[in-house]
N, C-alpha and C positions, 0 to 999 in steps of 0.2 A: 867642366863635360862640356859646354858649349865651344870651346876653342879645340877640343879634341872632334868632335864632330866636323867644326870648320875645315881643319887640317886635313881630315879623312876625306874630306868633300874636296879639296885642291888636291890631294893625290890621287883621286880617281880621275879627276879632271887632266890632269898632265898624262896619265895612262890613255884616256881617251884620244888627246892630242897627239900621243906617238904613234897608236895606231891609224889614226887619221892622215898623219903627214907619210906615214909608210904607204899605205892604201893608194894615196893621192899621187905618189911616186908611181906604184905599179899601173894605174891608170894611165898615167903617160907612157909607160913601157908597152900597153896594151894598143895603144893608139898610134903610135910611131913603128912597133915591129913592122906589121902588114904594110905598111908603107915605106919600108927599109929605111927610115931616118935612123941615127945615130942616136943611142940611148943615154948616153953618158955627156956627151959632146954636146954642144947645142944649148942655149939657153930657153925656156918654156914663152911661148909664143901664140899668139891669136892666129888659128888656122885660117882664118879669113882673112885679115888684113894683113897679117904677119908682124903684128906690134911686139916686140919684146915686153912682158909682162914684169912689172916691178914687183919687189917684195912684199908690199902691202897687197897685191892681188893675188899672193899666193898663199894665204893662210887657210889650212885648211877648212870648210864648211862657213867659216866668218867671211873670207872674201865674197864667195857666192851670193848669201844674203846682203851684205853690203851693196856690191853693185846690181845687184835684184835680177841676177842670172843673166846678165849681158855683160859685152866686151866694153870697158871703157872708151875705148877708141871708137870702134865701126857700129856698135851696137847691136853686133849680132849676137842673138841667143847662145849661153854656152851650156854645153850639153848637159841636162839634169843629171844623167849618170856619173859625171865628174864629182857631183855633189853626194849623189848616193853613195858612191863609192868609197867617200871620205867618211860618209857617216858610218857605213860598213865596216871599214877599218876601225874606227875607235869602237863601236860595239864588238866586233871580235877581239880587240886588246881585251876589253872590258871581261868579256866572257871567258877569254883562257884564264885571266889574272884571277877572276872566280872560281871557274872550274878546278885550274891546276896550281893555282897558290900564286902569292907574288915572288916568291924566293927571298936572298939574301939581299938583292938591290932592291925592295921594296916595289917594281914595278912588274916584275913577271917571273915566273919560274923557268927553269929549263926546259921541260916538257912542255910547259905553255908557249914558250917561244918558239919551239919546234911544230907544234898545232897551229901557232897562228902564222909563221911559214907556210904551212903547207895552205891555211885558207886563204893566203897571198897569192900561191900561185894558180888556186880555184877559179879567184878572181880573174886573174888574167886570161885563164883558158876560156872563162865563160866568155868574156866580152869580145876576144879573139875570134871566139867561134861563132859567137853571133854575129859578127861584121863579114866574117870570111868562109864559115863553115869549115876552117881548118883547125887543128889542134896540134902545134910542133912538138916533135919527138924531143926537144930539149926540155920539156916541161914534166914529161913522162920520168926522163933522167933524173930530174930533180927529185921528183917524189920520192923515187926510189933511193936516192941517198939520204933522203929524210927517213926513208922506213927502216934503212942501216941503224940511223940513231934511237930509233923508236924499239929497236930490239934489244939496246941497253938499258933504255928510258922505262920502257915497260916491258919488264921480263915476263910477266904474266900470260903476255900473248908469246908463246916460243916460235920459232921458226916453221915450224910444222902448221902451226895455226896460219901463220902469214903466208905458206906457200899454199896453203888451200884456200885463204882468202884471193889469192891472186888469180885461181882458177875458176872457184866457185861460179862467179858470174862471167867472167870473161869468156869463158868458153861457150858455155849457151849463147851468148852474143855474137860470137864468132860462128857458130853452127847455124843461127838463125839467118846471120848476114850472108851466109854462103848458100842456105836455100831461096831467101828473098832478098834480092838484090837490093840494096838501098836500107835494109831494115836498121842497120846501124853502121857507121863510119869507122873506118881503121882508127883513128883517133880516139873516137868514143870507147874501142875496145881496149887499147892499150892503156887509156886512162883509168879505166877499171882495173886491168890488172895492176899496174901500178900502186894503186891506191889500197887493193887488197893485202899488197905486202905492207903498207902503211897501216891499215886499220884493222887487218885480221879477218877470221872468217862472219862471224856474228854480225858486224859493224857494216862489213862491206854489204851483206844482205839487206840490211836496213836501208843504206844507201840506197841501193837499186829499187827498192820499192817506194821512195820517196821521190827519185827520180822519175820514174815512170808514173806515178801519182801527179807530180808537179807537171811532166810535160804530157801526158794524157789529156788532165785538165786544160792546159793551153790549147792543145790541136782541137779537143770539143769544142772549147769558145770559140776558137779562130774558123772552124767550119761551120758552125751555130751561126756566128755572123758573115758568114760568106767571104771571109778576108782569105782563107786558103781553100783550094781545092782538094779531094781526095790524091790526085795524084801528085800534089805539091811536097817538097820536101822542106824542113826546117831543121836549124840548129838543135839538136838534143844535148850539146855539152853542157849549155848552162843550167839546164835542168838535172843533168846527172851532177855537176858542182854544187847544186843546192843540196842535193840527197847527201853528197859527199859531206859537206860541209856540217849538215845536222848530225850525220853519223861520227863525225871527228869528236863533236862535243858530248853527243849523249848517245852514240850507237849501242856501245856496250848495255847500258842502263834499260832503253828501249828493248833490245833483245832479251835482256832477264826478264823485264816485266810481262812480254810477250809469252815468253817459255813458262813463266810462272802462273800464267791465266790458264794455260791451255789443260 
């Protein structure tokens, strides 16, 4: 019995490391794309001193802790979001494997892998939007492709449900943006439209709720501490991404619970 528990623990650790490795790479993507750097070519390096990182410095989560969050060469602090992104990747893989099963591979099921890919796109979207207030159209296209895969993997959400999901949140956002300039960016609207195709009607409404809740809480805190003025704008994509991530994992269950409580 003890050996089985240890073996199961090792398997979950391996799953965590898979997710952490993938999200570590996606963090590099989010860092390089706005700067126009190549994603595949070019070895990982310190952005401060340019020193190429060794393999020992690229172990997800472990390297950051071992280096105490600083570059081994110049001592420049490593952005904490790199470490947090790796933790998020490990957690995302575990949650997807737990929620959707591990499949025949023992690592993750096909549906879980699709949702994990979606969560990875949301991470890149959130990081880039936070830095630049831009959401690239290529990410909406990737989400739409994932939505096409979901039609076959999750047939209970039919095409009609997904089309309504694409419109039920994005259209009101578009109308509000036309009435109140700057209320929502075009990237935010397209993100919710593409995600509506992926998630379906109930889950996308749930996603918008959590996005507004988290974004509104952040804005209220920043205004209260006078770090933002009422006329200032901030990236809303990360908060939408948070809501979408929650909805991707538990959106249908939250919506069903809410409707049953009415």
